C-alpha positions, 0 to 999 in steps of 0.5 A: 059041744058045751061052750063056756065064755071066758071073756068077751069073744073067748070061749072054752070047750072040751074036745072038739071034732070036725062037725064041731068046727063046722058048727063053730064056723057057722057061729062066726068063730075065727080062731081055734086053739087046741091045748091037747097033745095028740094021742092023749086018749083013744078016739081023739082026733088028730090035731092036723085033721082038725086043722085041715077042717078049720083051714078049709072053713077059713078058721085059723087053727093053732095046736099049742099042746100042754101037759096038765100035770106040768104047766110051765111058765113058758107054756103060759107065756106062749098061751097068753101071746097066742090069745093076744094074736089070734083073731076073735071070736076064739075057741080054745079046747082041751079034753074037758075044758079045764086045762084051757080054763086054767091056762087062761087064768094063769095067763091073765095073772101075768 
């Protein structure tokens, strides 16, 4: 899993799987946000399955799906609010990390 730091204790990555969540837990991640809608691609794990793994490891998991072709002001506001409220270290992911990075940048400007 390739992870980039967006801000202190805020990280972004592409699609995570259950084994990535276990690794993130070992590294102290306290919250994970999924910006990817379920069913976007074949082989993509369901958000509910990832949430179950995260919760078993004591990690807060939030599914906040965003369509990258039509990011709304409401999407950005919800994202910003979630980022403020989720315990850090925070890992945010989508398919490649680009959508989550864009959401972070848009949220920083409001």
